[in-house]
N, C-alpha and C positions, 0 to 999 in steps of 0.2 A: 634563251641563250642558244646560239647556233654554233655547232661544232662541225668542222670539215676535216675529214680524215679519209684518205684513200678514195677520194671522189664520192663519198657518201655524205650527204648532208642530213643531219638529224636536228630537229627542233624539239625542245622540251614541251612546248605547248602545241605542237603540230598534231592534228588528228590523222594525218596521212601516214604517220609512222606507227605501226602496231607496237604495242607494249605488252610485256608479260605481267604477272601478278605483282612483282616487286617494282615495276615502273621502268625496267631496263628496256631499251629499244630492241626490237627483234625484227629480223628479216627472214621470212619463211621458216620460222621456228628456231632460228639461231640467235642466241643472245650476243649482242655486240658489247664486249667489255672494252669500252673506249679508254678508260683510265689505265687499264693494264697495258694496252697498246701504246698509249702516249708515254707511260713511264718507261717502257722499253726503248722507245724512240729517244726519250730524253737521256737515258743511260748510255745509249749508243753515241749520241751527240756529245755527251760529256767525255766518253772515252776518246772519240775522234779528236776533240780539242784539248785533251789533257796534256800535261807536260811530258808524258811518256807515251803518247798516242802515236798513231801511224803517220802523223805529219812531222815527226822528229826523228833524229838519229838514235834516240833512246829506244826506239822501236825497231828500226830497220837494221841497226848494227847487230843486235842479238839474233834477229831472224837470219841474217847472213851467216852468223857464227854457228848456227845449228848445222851448217854444212860440215864443220869439223867433227861434230858428234856423229853424224851420219857416215862420214868417211872412216872414222875410227871403228864404228860398228861393222862396216863392210870389211875392214881389214882383219877383224877377228876370225874370218873364214880363211885367211891366208896362212901359210906355214910360218911358224915363229922365226925361221931363219931369214925371212924377208923384212923383219922389223928393224928399223934403224933406231938404235938406242939413243943416239944423239938427238934425233928429231923428236922422238917420243918424250925424252927428258925435257927438251925445250918446250914442247906443248904442255907438259905438266906445270912447268914454271910459269908459262904464259897464262894458263887458266887459273892458277893460284893467285897470281897478281891481279888479274881482272875480276876474280871473285871479290877480292878486297875492294877494288875500285867500284864495282857494282853496289857494294854495301855502303860505301862511304859517300858516293856522289848523291847530290840532292837534286831532284827527288830520287829516292832509292829505286834502283832499276832491278826489280825482281826477275824480270824476263832474262836479263843478262846474267844475273846470279845463277838462275836455274840452268842456263845454257852452259856456263863455265863449270858448274858443279858436275853436270852430266859429262862434259868433256874430260874433266879431271878424273872421273871414275873410269871412263873408257880408256884413257891414256895410261892410268896406273895399272889397269888390267893388262894392257898391251905390254907394258914394261915388265910386269911379272911373268908374262909368257916368254918374253925375250930372255929374262934372267934364268928361268927354268931351263930353257933350251941351251943356254951357255953353261949350265951346271952350277950357277951361283946359289940356287935355292935347294940343293940336294942335301939331305941329311946323311952324315956318315954313319954307317952301321957300327963301326968300331967305337965311336963315341957313345952310342946308345947303350952298349954293353958294359 
């Protein structure tokens, strides 16, 4: 049986290919684990051609949406007075709706779900920063007594 992988030809019956004690082909003392390499290649090919792989919008949509998460994380360094409560609330609703979509669509899009769950967390944090700066989340000392 002749295997060709990465321009290395190995023949099971060939005497030109050195072998170790277990019969695995070796080149300069390094065991070539062909089945391991081929299984990784097969897994990558399966991902590439899967219904949520990089050849579909199920992959590239969530990749692009990570920009919202990154922008939200960058905005945490800005003063809370710069936060738009309307936009942040809209982003919260948007992410909540698309989390449900990502869960319900077939095949389930876990990448999109993770992206929108992360964005929901960041936007809720931003909304809480805005609410604190506006005085909505302050406790009254008189009520506590």
